[in-house]
N, C-alpha and C positions, 0 to 999 in steps of 0.2 A: 504494500499500500504506500503510495507516495505522500509527501508532505502536503497538507491541506493548502498552504499558502504558495509555496514555490515549486511544488510537484517533483522535488528531488526524491529519488527512490532510496529507501532505507537499505543499507548494506548489512552483511552479516556482522553482528556486534562482536566486540572483543569481550573477554570475560568481565563479569561484573554487571552492574545496573546499566540499562540503556539510557543514553542521554535524550532519546526521543520521548515525547510526551503524548500519551493517549488522552483524548478529550472527546466531548460530545458537542457537535454543532448542528443545530436544526434537527435534533433527534437522531443523528447518525454519528457513529464513532469514527474519529479521524485521528491522524497523527500530525505532530508538529516537529520539524527537525530542530536541532540545537541552534542553528543560525537564526531561524525565524523566531525562536523563543527569546532571542536577545533584542528583537525589534520592539520598540515602544508601542504599547497598545495591542500586542498580538493576542492577548487573552480576552479582549473585549467582545469577540465574536462567540465565545464559549457559552454553552447553555449553563444555567445555574439551577441548583436544587431548590425546589419550591419550599422546603422546610427550613434549611439552614443557610441557603445562599451560596454554598460551596460550588466550585467549578470542578471538583474532584469526582467526576461522573464516569461511569463505564456502561457500555451497552453489551448485553449478552442475552441470547435467546429471546430477542424482541423486547426485553425490559431494560429500562435505564435505572441504574442503582447508584445512589450516592455513597461514595467510599467513606465519607465522614460520619453521617448520621444513620445510614442504612435504609433510607426511604427508597422504595421501588415504585416506578411509574412506567406506564407504556407511553410511547411517543404520542404527541398530540395529534388528533385527527386533522386532516386538511381543513383550513379555515378556522381552527380553534387556537386560542392563545394559551390555554392552560393544559398541562398534561393530565391524563386520566389516572386516578389512583387505582392501583391494583392490590386489593387486600390479599394477604396470605391466608390460605385455608388453615383452620385450626386442626391440630392432630386428632385423628379419629372422627372427624366430622364427615358428613355425607358429601360435602362439596369437595373433599380431598380425593374423591374417586377419579380415575383417569378419564379424560375426554376421548370419546371414540374418534378415530381418524376419519377424514372425509372419505366417501366411497371410492373416489377415483384414486386416492393414495393407496387404499387397501388393495385395490385391483392391481396397481402397479407393483406393489410389494409382493403380492401373491405371484404375479407373473415372473418377477425377478427370481424369487425363490424356486419356482418351478423350473426355470432355465438352469439355475445353479445346481439344484438337487435332483432334477428329473421328476419322475412321478412318485418318489418315495414319500411325499407328503400325504398322499391319499391312502 
């Protein structure tokens, strides 16, 4: 993934922490190279946590989580200014049950397994 500002590609890092910075801009996770991080105002485009105001956000599996306070949100729908709160299900609650996959995905998975394993699934 290239730098969000200058489009420089990240190279294989040396040992230790990477000088590149992950951030969320407009609901998408992006990278900033070390040179762009030295530019005045580079962080003004970053999304902020709705609870604590931190820019230390990460996006994984479609959810944006604040690394400072732990709040999780889904990206805002088009035309909305506020992120939608995604409550975590309580352990043992009925809402914690898995959501069934869409039918087209199930059919694709079944077809892929049939190709890989032959008819041994039946």
